[in-house]
Each structure stands twice: as structure tokens, then as C-alpha cells.
Biopython code that builds the backbone (N, CA, C, O; Angstrom):
import numpy as np
from Bio.PDB.StructureBuilder import StructureBuilder

atoms = [
    (1, "ILE", "N", (15.041, 123.048, -174.509)),
    (1, "ILE", "CA", (14.400, 124.336, -174.660)),
    (1, "ILE", "C", (13.731, 124.425, -176.025)),
    (1, "ILE", "O", (12.610, 124.920, -176.140)),
    (2, "SER", "N", (14.418, 123.945, -177.060)),
    (2, "SER", "CA", (13.817, 124.035, -178.394)),
    (2, "SER", "C", (12.549, 123.199, -178.490)),
    (2, "SER", "O", (11.604, 123.589, -179.176)),
    (3, "GLN", "N", (12.515, 122.063, -177.818)),
    (3, "GLN", "CA", (11.297, 121.249, -177.829)),
    (3, "GLN", "C", (10.165, 121.984, -177.119)),
    (3, "GLN", "O", (9.027, 121.969, -177.590)),
    (4, "ALA", "N", (10.465, 122.626, -175.995)),
    (4, "ALA", "CA", (9.448, 123.377, -175.256)),
    (4, "ALA", "C", (8.965, 124.572, -176.069)),
    (4, "ALA", "O", (7.773, 124.878, -176.063)),
    (5, "LEU", "N", (9.877, 125.255, -176.772)),
    (5, "LEU", "CA", (9.487, 126.380, -177.625)),
    (5, "LEU", "C", (8.581, 125.921, -178.763)),
    (5, "LEU", "O", (7.602, 126.588, -179.097)),
    (6, "LYS", "N", (8.914, 124.789, -179.346)),
    (6, "LYS", "CA", (8.097, 124.247, -180.436)),
    (6, "LYS", "C", (6.697, 123.923, -179.925)),
    (6, "LYS", "O", (5.704, 124.248, -180.576)),
    (7, "THR", "N", (6.619, 123.288, -178.771)),
    (7, "THR", "CA", (5.325, 122.947, -178.183)),
    (7, "THR", "C", (4.528, 124.205, -177.870)),
    (7, "THR", "O", (3.318, 124.246, -178.095)),
    (8, "ALA", "N", (5.196, 125.232, -177.352)),
    (8, "ALA", "CA", (4.516, 126.497, -177.054)),
    (8, "ALA", "C", (3.909, 127.070, -178.325)),
    (8, "ALA", "O", (2.778, 127.556, -178.312)),
    (9, "GLY", "N", (4.655, 127.015, -179.417)),
    (9, "GLY", "CA", (4.155, 127.527, -180.690)),
    (9, "GLY", "C", (2.949, 126.763, -181.187)),
    (9, "GLY", "O", (1.984, 127.364, -181.659)),
    (10, "THR", "N", (2.991, 125.446, -181.088)),
    (10, "THR", "CA", (1.856, 124.651, -181.566)),
    (10, "THR", "C", (0.641, 124.797, -180.659)),
    (10, "THR", "O", (-0.492, 124.618, -181.105)),
    (11, "GLN", "N", (0.871, 125.121, -179.386)),
    (11, "GLN", "CA", (-0.228, 125.323, -178.441)),
    (11, "GLN", "C", (-0.772, 126.749, -178.494)),
    (11, "GLN", "O", (-1.777, 127.052, -177.851)),
    (12, "GLY", "N", (-0.116, 127.627, -179.255)),
    (12, "GLY", "CA", (-0.574, 129.004, -179.370)),
    (12, "GLY", "C", (-0.241, 129.876, -178.176)),
    (12, "GLY", "O", (-0.905, 130.885, -177.936)),
    (13, "VAL", "N", (0.780, 129.497, -177.427)),
    (13, "VAL", "CA", (1.187, 130.275, -176.255)),
    (13, "VAL", "C", (1.985, 131.485, -176.744)),
    (13, "VAL", "O", (2.958, 131.335, -177.483)),
    (14, "THR", "N", (1.566, 132.688, -176.328)),
    (14, "THR", "CA", (2.231, 133.913, -176.773)),
    (14, "THR", "C", (2.360, 134.906, -175.627)),
    (14, "THR", "O", (1.762, 134.738, -174.564)),
    (15, "GLY", "N", (3.152, 135.941, -175.867)),
    (15, "GLY", "CA", (3.258, 137.061, -174.935)),
    (15, "GLY", "C", (3.782, 136.669, -173.569)),
    (15, "GLY", "O", (4.716, 135.877, -173.434)),
    (16, "LYS", "N", (3.141, 137.258, -172.546)),
    (16, "LYS", "CA", (3.591, 137.041, -171.166)),
    (16, "LYS", "C", (3.430, 135.599, -170.709)),
    (16, "LYS", "O", (4.039, 135.196, -169.718)),
    (17, "ALA", "N", (2.628, 134.824, -171.405)),
    (17, "ALA", "CA", (2.397, 133.431, -171.007)),
    (17, "ALA", "C", (3.545, 132.509, -171.406)),
    (17, "ALA", "O", (3.612, 131.374, -170.935)),
    (18, "VAL", "N", (4.451, 132.979, -172.269)),
    (18, "VAL", "CA", (5.513, 132.105, -172.780)),
    (18, "VAL", "C", (6.461, 131.655, -171.673)),
    (18, "VAL", "O", (6.749, 130.464, -171.559)),
    (19, "THR", "N", (6.952, 132.588, -170.857)),
    (19, "THR", "CA", (7.939, 132.222, -169.833)),
    (19, "THR", "C", (7.396, 131.198, -168.840)),
    (19, "THR", "O", (8.051, 130.179, -168.618)),
    (20, "PRO", "N", (6.218, 131.424, -168.227)),
    (20, "PRO", "CA", (5.717, 130.395, -167.306)),
    (20, "PRO", "C", (5.467, 129.055, -168.003)),
    (20, "PRO", "O", (5.683, 127.992, -167.420)),
    (21, "TYR", "N", (5.011, 129.117, -169.253)),
    (21, "TYR", "CA", (4.782, 127.879, -169.993)),
    (21, "TYR", "C", (6.097, 127.126, -170.194)),
    (21, "TYR", "O", (6.171, 125.919, -169.965)),
    (22, "LEU", "N", (7.135, 127.853, -170.626)),
    (22, "LEU", "CA", (8.431, 127.211, -170.853)),
    (22, "LEU", "C", (9.000, 126.628, -169.569)),
    (22, "LEU", "O", (9.525, 125.515, -169.573)),
    (23, "LEU", "N", (8.901, 127.369, -168.472)),
    (23, "LEU", "CA", (9.401, 126.848, -167.194)),
    (23, "LEU", "C", (8.673, 125.562, -166.814)),
    (23, "LEU", "O", (9.298, 124.602, -166.362)),
    (24, "GLY", "N", (7.378, 125.543, -166.993)),
    (24, "GLY", "CA", (6.597, 124.340, -166.692)),
    (24, "GLY", "C", (6.975, 123.171, -167.578)),
    (24, "GLY", "O", (7.098, 122.039, -167.111)),
    (25, "GLU", "N", (7.158, 123.450, -168.858)),
    (25, "GLU", "CA", (7.556, 122.391, -169.787)),
    (25, "GLU", "C", (8.944, 121.853, -169.453)),
    (25, "GLU", "O", (9.179, 120.646, -169.520)),
    (26, "LEU", "N", (9.857, 122.746, -169.096)),
    (26, "LEU", "CA", (11.205, 122.293, -168.744)),
    (26, "LEU", "C", (11.192, 121.429, -167.488)),
    (26, "LEU", "O", (11.932, 120.450, -167.399)),
    (27, "VAL", "N", (10.360, 121.785, -166.525)),
    (27, "VAL", "CA", (10.224, 120.952, -165.318)),
    (27, "VAL", "C", (9.688, 119.579, -165.704)),
    (27, "VAL", "O", (10.186, 118.551, -165.244)),
    (28, "ARG", "N", (8.664, 119.579, -166.557)),
    (28, "ARG", "CA", (8.063, 118.312, -166.979)),
    (28, "ARG", "C", (9.069, 117.463, -167.757)),
    (28, "ARG", "O", (9.236, 116.275, -167.478)),
    (29, "LEU", "N", (9.735, 118.078, -168.732)),
    (29, "LEU", "CA", (10.663, 117.330, -169.583)),
    (29, "LEU", "C", (11.895, 116.843, -168.828)),
    (29, "LEU", "O", (12.464, 115.806, -169.170)),
    (30, "SER", "N", (12.309, 117.583, -167.805)),
    (30, "SER", "CA", (13.499, 117.192, -167.029)),
    (30, "SER", "C", (13.139, 116.363, -165.800)),
    (30, "SER", "O", (14.005, 116.031, -164.991)),
    (31, "GLN", "N", (11.868, 116.036, -165.668)),
    (31, "GLN", "CA", (11.368, 115.269, -164.523)),
    (31, "GLN", "C", (11.707, 115.958, -163.203)),
    (31, "GLN", "O", (12.079, 115.311, -162.223)),
    (32, "GLY", "N", (11.568, 117.294, -163.200)),
    (32, "GLY", "CA", (11.741, 118.065, -161.979)),
    (32, "GLY", "C", (13.139, 118.585, -161.711)),
    (32, "GLY", "O", (13.336, 119.379, -160.791)),
    (33, "ARG", "N", (14.111, 118.153, -162.496)),
    (33, "ARG", "CA", (15.494, 118.573, -162.227)),
    (33, "ARG", "C", (15.691, 120.077, -162.393)),
    (33, "ARG", "O", (16.431, 120.692, -161.625)),
    (34, "THR", "N", (15.034, 120.678, -163.395)),
    (34, "THR", "CA", (15.209, 122.126, -163.582)),
    (34, "THR", "C", (14.610, 122.904, -162.420)),
    (34, "THR", "O", (15.145, 123.945, -162.039)),
    (35, "LEU", "N", (13.527, 122.428, -161.857)),
    (35, "LEU", "CA", (12.927, 123.105, -160.700)),
    (35, "LEU", "C", (13.883, 123.058, -159.512)),
    (35, "LEU", "O", (14.089, 124.069, -158.841)),
    (36, "GLU", "N", (14.458, 121.905, -159.254)),
    (36, "GLU", "CA", (15.424, 121.774, -158.156)),
    (36, "GLU", "C", (16.602, 122.722, -158.360)),
    (36, "GLU", "O", (17.064, 123.359, -157.413)),
    (37, "THR", "N", (17.082, 122.813, -159.588)),
    (37, "THR", "CA", (18.210, 123.698, -159.893)),
    (37, "THR", "C", (17.826, 125.154, -159.695)),
    (37, "THR", "O", (18.584, 125.921, -159.102)),
    (38, "ASN", "N", (16.651, 125.544, -160.188)),
    (38, "ASN", "CA", (16.206, 126.935, -160.040)),
    (38, "ASN", "C", (16.019, 127.317, -158.576)),
    (38, "ASN", "O", (16.335, 128.442, -158.189)),
    (39, "VAL", "N", (15.517, 126.407, -157.764)),
    (39, "VAL", "CA", (15.358, 126.681, -156.330)),
    (39, "VAL", "C", (16.731, 126.846, -155.679)),
    (39, "VAL", "O", (16.919, 127.731, -154.844)),
    (40, "ALA", "N", (17.683, 126.005, -156.054)),
    (40, "ALA", "CA", (19.036, 126.116, -155.497)),
    (40, "ALA", "C", (19.675, 127.451, -155.873)),
    (40, "ALA", "O", (20.344, 128.068, -155.045)),
    (41, "VAL", "N", (19.479, 127.900, -157.103)),
    (41, "VAL", "CA", (20.010, 129.198, -157.539)),
    (41, "VAL", "C", (19.347, 130.326, -156.761)),
    (41, "VAL", "O", (20.019, 131.265, -156.335)),
    (42, "LEU", "N", (18.041, 130.241, -156.574)),
    (42, "LEU", "CA", (17.306, 131.255, -155.815)),
    (42, "LEU", "C", (17.833, 131.367, -154.386)),
    (42, "LEU", "O", (18.057, 132.470, -153.888)),
    (43, "ILE", "N", (18.029, 130.233, -153.734)),
    (43, "ILE", "CA", (18.527, 130.227, -152.354)),
    (43, "ILE", "C", (19.942, 130.798, -152.298)),
    (43, "ILE", "O", (20.264, 131.581, -151.404)),
    (44, "SER", "N", (20.775, 130.412, -153.243)),
    (44, "SER", "CA", (22.141, 130.924, -153.287)),
    (44, "SER", "C", (22.151, 132.437, -153.480)),
    (44, "SER", "O", (22.915, 133.141, -152.819)),
    (45, "ASN", "N", (21.313, 132.939, -154.373)),
    (45, "ASN", "CA", (21.232, 134.383, -154.607)),
    (45, "ASN", "C", (20.735, 135.120, -153.372)),
    (45, "ASN", "O", (21.226, 136.206, -153.063)),
    (46, "ALA", "N", (19.773, 134.549, -152.665)),
    (46, "ALA", "CA", (19.251, 135.183, -151.450)),
    (46, "ALA", "C", (20.330, 135.243, -150.371)),
    (46, "ALA", "O", (20.455, 136.248, -149.670)),
    (47, "ARG", "N", (21.105, 134.176, -150.238)),
    (47, "ARG", "CA", (22.192, 134.171, -149.251)),
    (47, "ARG", "C", (23.239, 135.228, -149.589)),
    (47, "ARG", "O", (23.716, 135.944, -148.709)),
    (48, "LEU", "N", (23.589, 135.319, -150.862)),
    (48, "LEU", "CA", (24.568, 136.316, -151.289)),
    (48, "LEU", "C", (24.038, 137.726, -151.048)),
    (48, "LEU", "O", (24.775, 138.590, -150.573)),
    (49, "ALA", "N", (22.777, 137.967, -151.368)),
    (49, "ALA", "CA", (22.179, 139.285, -151.145)),
    (49, "ALA", "C", (22.189, 139.644, -149.664)),
    (49, "ALA", "O", (22.453, 140.791, -149.304)),
    (50, "ALA", "N", (21.906, 138.677, -148.813)),
    (50, "ALA", "CA", (21.919, 138.925, -147.367)),
    (50, "ALA", "C", (23.330, 139.257, -146.888)),
    (50, "ALA", "O", (23.513, 140.151, -146.061)),
    (51, "ARG", "N", (24.323, 138.540, -147.407)),
    (51, "ARG", "CA", (25.716, 138.827, -147.035)),
    (51, "ARG", "C", (26.126, 140.227, -147.474)),
    (51, "ARG", "O", (26.768, 140.958, -146.720)),
    (52, "ILE", "N", (25.755, 140.592, -148.688)),
    (52, "ILE", "CA", (26.089, 141.926, -149.198)),
    (52, "ILE", "C", (25.395, 142.994, -148.371)),
    (52, "ILE", "O", (26.008, 144.000, -148.013)),
    (53, "ALA", "N", (24.119, 142.784, -148.064)),
    (53, "ALA", "CA", (23.376, 143.750, -147.251)),
    (53, "ALA", "C", (24.021, 143.907, -145.879)),
    (53, "ALA", "O", (24.103, 145.017, -145.353)),
    (54, "GLY", "N", (24.474, 142.812, -145.305)),
    (54, "GLY", "CA", (25.138, 142.860, -144.003)),
    (54, "GLY", "C", (26.435, 143.649, -144.059)),
    (54, "GLY", "O", (26.772, 144.358, -143.111)),
    (55, "GLU", "N", (27.161, 143.533, -145.152)),
    (55, "GLU", "CA", (28.421, 144.264, -145.310)),
    (55, "GLU", "C", (28.181, 145.757, -145.528)),
    (55, "GLU", "O", (29.046, 146.572, -145.203)),
    (56, "LEU", "N", (27.038, 146.123, -146.064)),
    (56, "LEU", "CA", (26.741, 147.529, -146.348)),
    (56, "LEU", "C", (26.313, 148.300, -145.113)),
    (56, "LEU", "O", (26.309, 149.531, -145.126)),
    (57, "GLU", "N", (25.955, 147.605, -144.056)),
    (57, "GLU", "CA", (25.490, 148.286, -142.838)),
    (57, "GLU", "C", (26.617, 148.914, -142.079)),
    (57, "GLU", "O", (26.392, 149.523, -141.033)),
]
sb = StructureBuilder()
sb.init_structure("model")
sb.init_model(0)
sb.init_chain("A")
sb.init_seg("    ")
for serial, (resi, resn, name, xyz) in enumerate(atoms, 1):
    if name == "N":
        sb.init_residue(resn, " ", resi, " ")
    sb.init_atom(name, np.array(xyz, "f"), 0.0, 1.0, " ", f" {name:<3s}", serial, name[0])
structure = sb.get_structure()
């Protein structure tokens, strides 16, 4: 993360552009592993939300 933040600073990335830039850099630096992890977390959260919604009915 610190390497990606440093690169963002040298590239002049600021404001709302920082988060997408950092996510892209982390995917690049991890050779895609962070993207796979983030997708797995997203799917897990969606499944949990669906289970909770089902229990609330």
C-alpha cells in the first residue's frame, strides 16, 4: 500500500481519483491476487445480506 501511495503522489493523483488508482496499483503489484480477494469478499457479503434479508421476511 505504501508503494502504491508513493506512486500516486508522484503521479499527481488526488481527490476522488486516489481510491481507484490505489486499487488498480494493488491489483498490478499483487499480480491480480487483491482483485480475486476483493471479489471473494464481495460475494461473501452478498450471500450474507441475502440470508439476513430472508430472515427478516
